[in-house]
C-alpha positions as CSV (number, residue, x, y, z in Angstrom):
1,M,-107.5,-46.3,-2.1
2,F,-103.7,-46.0,-2.8
3,E,-102.3,-44.3,-5.8
4,F,-98.7,-44.7,-6.9
5,K,-96.9,-41.6,-8.3
6,R,-93.3,-41.7,-9.5
7,D,-91.9,-38.6,-8.1
8,I,-93.7,-38.4,-4.8
9,G,-94.1,-42.0,-3.6
10,I,-97.3,-43.1,-2.0
11,H,-100.2,-40.9,-2.2
12,I,-103.2,-41.8,0.0
13,T,-106.6,-40.6,-1.1
14,P,-109.4,-40.8,1.6
15,G,-112.2,-43.0,0.5
16,P,-115.4,-44.3,1.9
17,V,-115.0,-46.1,5.1
18,G,-117.7,-49.0,5.4
19,I,-118.2,-50.4,9.0
20,K,-120.8,-53.1,9.7
21,I,-121.5,-53.5,13.3
22,N,-122.6,-57.0,14.4
23,N,-124.8,-57.0,17.4
24,P,-125.2,-60.5,18.7
25,H,-128.0,-59.4,20.8
26,E,-130.2,-58.3,17.9
27,R,-132.8,-60.5,16.6
28,T,-135.2,-60.6,13.5
29,T,-138.7,-61.5,14.1
30,K,-141.1,-62.2,11.0
31,F,-144.7,-62.6,11.4
32,E,-147.7,-62.1,9.2
33,M,-150.7,-60.0,9.7
34,N,-153.6,-58.8,7.8
35,I,-153.1,-55.1,7.8
36,R,-154.2,-52.4,5.6
37,K,-153.2,-48.6,5.6
38,A,-156.0,-46.0,5.4
39,L,-155.6,-42.9,3.4
40,N,-154.7,-41.0,6.4
41,G,-151.9,-43.4,7.1
42,D,-153.6,-45.3,10.0
43,L,-153.0,-49.1,10.2
44,L,-156.2,-51.3,10.0
45,V,-155.8,-54.8,11.4
46,F,-158.3,-57.4,10.7
47,D,-156.7,-60.6,12.0
48,H,-158.9,-61.3,15.2
49,A,-162.3,-63.1,14.9
50,D,-164.3,-60.7,17.2
51,I,-162.6,-57.2,16.9
52,D,-161.0,-55.0,14.5
53,V,-158.1,-53.0,15.7
54,V,-157.0,-49.5,14.3
55,L,-153.6,-48.0,15.0
56,M,-153.8,-44.3,14.7
57,V,-150.3,-43.4,13.8
58,E,-150.5,-39.6,14.0
59,K,-152.6,-39.5,17.3
60,K,-150.6,-42.5,18.8
61,K,-153.6,-44.4,19.8
62,I,-154.7,-48.0,19.5
63,V,-158.6,-48.6,19.1
64,A,-160.6,-51.8,19.0
65,F,-163.8,-52.0,17.4
66,P,-166.3,-54.7,17.3
67,K,-166.3,-56.7,14.0
68,D,-170.1,-57.4,13.9
69,L,-172.2,-57.0,16.8
70,M,-171.4,-55.7,20.4
71,S,-171.5,-58.3,23.2
72,E,-169.9,-59.4,26.2
73,V,-167.6,-61.6,23.9
74,V,-166.6,-58.5,22.0
75,Y,-166.0,-56.4,25.1
76,G,-163.9,-59.2,26.6
77,A,-161.5,-59.4,23.5
78,E,-161.2,-55.5,23.7
79,S,-160.4,-55.6,27.4
80,R,-157.8,-58.3,27.0
81,L,-156.1,-56.5,24.2
82,M,-155.9,-53.3,26.2
83,E,-154.6,-55.3,29.2
84,W,-152.0,-56.9,27.1
85,M,-150.8,-53.7,25.7
86,R,-150.8,-52.1,29.2
87,Q,-148.9,-55.0,30.8
88,N,-146.4,-54.9,28.0
89,G,-145.8,-51.2,28.4
90,I,-147.2,-50.3,24.9
91,I,-150.2,-48.0,26.3
92,E,-150.4,-45.7,29.1
93,Y,-152.0,-47.0,32.3
94,D,-154.6,-44.5,32.6
95,S,-155.4,-44.0,29.0
96,I,-157.8,-46.9,28.5
97,Q,-161.3,-45.6,27.8
98,G,-164.4,-46.2,25.8
99,G,-164.2,-44.5,22.4
100,N,-166.6,-42.1,20.6
101,V,-167.9,-45.0,18.7
102,Y,-170.4,-47.4,20.5
103,G,-168.6,-50.5,21.6
104,S,-165.0,-49.3,21.0
105,L,-162.1,-49.1,23.3
106,E,-158.9,-47.1,23.1
107,G,-155.7,-46.5,24.7
108,K,-152.8,-44.0,24.0
109,I,-149.4,-45.4,23.0
110,H,-146.4,-44.4,25.0
111,E,-143.7,-42.2,23.4
112,S,-140.2,-43.9,23.1
113,K,-136.7,-42.4,22.4
114,E,-135.2,-46.0,22.3
115,R,-137.6,-47.8,19.8
116,D,-140.2,-46.9,17.3
117,S,-143.5,-47.1,19.1
118,I,-145.8,-48.0,16.2
119,K,-143.3,-50.9,15.2
120,S,-143.5,-52.1,18.8
121,T,-147.2,-51.8,19.1
122,I,-147.6,-53.9,15.7
123,Y,-145.2,-56.5,17.3
124,Q,-147.1,-56.5,20.5
125,L,-150.5,-56.9,18.6
126,S,-149.4,-59.8,16.7
127,E,-148.2,-61.6,19.8
128,W,-151.7,-60.9,21.3
129,I,-153.4,-62.2,18.3
130,Q,-151.3,-65.4,18.3
131,S,-152.1,-65.9,22.0
132,E,-156.1,-65.5,21.1
133,A,-155.6,-68.0,18.0
134,P,-156.3,-71.2,20.1
135,S,-159.5,-70.1,21.8
136,S,-160.7,-68.5,18.4
137,K,-160.2,-72.1,16.6
138,M,-162.0,-73.8,19.7
139,K,-165.0,-71.5,19.3
140,K,-165.1,-71.9,15.6
141,G,-164.9,-75.7,16.1
142,H,-167.7,-75.6,18.7
143,D,-169.8,-73.6,16.3
144,D,-169.3,-76.0,13.6
145,M,-170.1,-79.0,15.7
146,V,-173.3,-77.3,16.9
147,Q,-174.4,-76.5,13.2
148,D,-173.6,-80.3,12.1
149,A,-175.5,-81.5,14.9
150,Q,-178.6,-79.4,14.0
151,L,-178.3,-79.9,10.2
152,K,-177.2,-83.4,10.1
153,P,-178.1,-85.3,13.1
154,D,-176.8,-88.7,14.0
155,E,-179.0,-91.8,14.3
156,E,-179.7,-91.2,18.0
157,N,-181.0,-87.5,17.3
158,H,-183.2,-87.7,14.3
159,T,-186.8,-87.9,13.7
160,E,-188.3,-91.2,12.2
161,L,-190.4,-89.2,10.0
162,G,-187.3,-88.7,7.7
163,E,-187.4,-85.7,5.1
164,V,-190.6,-83.8,5.6
165,P,-191.7,-82.3,2.1
166,H,-192.6,-78.7,1.9
167,A,-196.4,-77.6,1.7
168,E,-198.5,-74.6,1.7
169,E,-200.3,-75.5,4.7
170,K,-199.6,-78.1,7.2
171,G,-201.5,-79.2,10.3
172,S,-205.2,-79.0,11.2
173,I,-205.2,-75.1,11.6
174,V,-206.0,-73.3,8.4
175,Q,-204.3,-70.1,7.9
176,H,-205.7,-68.6,4.8
177,S,-209.4,-69.2,4.9
178,M,-212.4,-66.8,5.4
179,F,-212.7,-68.2,9.0
180,A,-209.2,-68.6,10.0
181,P,-209.0,-68.9,13.9
182,Y,-206.4,-66.3,14.2
183,L,-208.2,-63.5,12.4
184,Y,-211.3,-63.0,14.7
185,G,-209.8,-63.7,18.0
186,R,-207.0,-61.3,18.0
187,Y,-206.4,-59.2,21.0
188,T,-209.4,-60.5,22.9
189,Y,-208.4,-62.1,26.0
């Protein structure tokens, strides 16, 4: 900022200096994820079809939990997640272990002086979820196809009886009579 004074001439007063550094190597990445924040600050990710992922910010851990039931499909997804994180340098190699909750798998996040480790973990998690998306869509499509084949069979796979109405008793074996065949012969071999 310049001020002109009559008797002294030009007087320079120091002002704020703004510097904007343009880094051509810096890039901005945008992605969407279904993340919620827990009361303690942990980040909960629900985007995967088989597992839920928790980023424990204070403890610097990533934990994968089964969404519904524990199975080899769920364990496979958890194992692929931990392997992805290990290969991309997010979690420590020897920290992958079973968690204290049945069916969970956890790993310790590396400390970093150059980058924010939680933001890097979130980015790699989004990349892993995107890599899993095609197989999730394929599984859902297969399940829908099987369900349609069972509920709405085509001409080749349907019965000639058509719609069978509901009845209290069907067939020749009477269930609710005084001499029902299954009442007296039970457990006699």
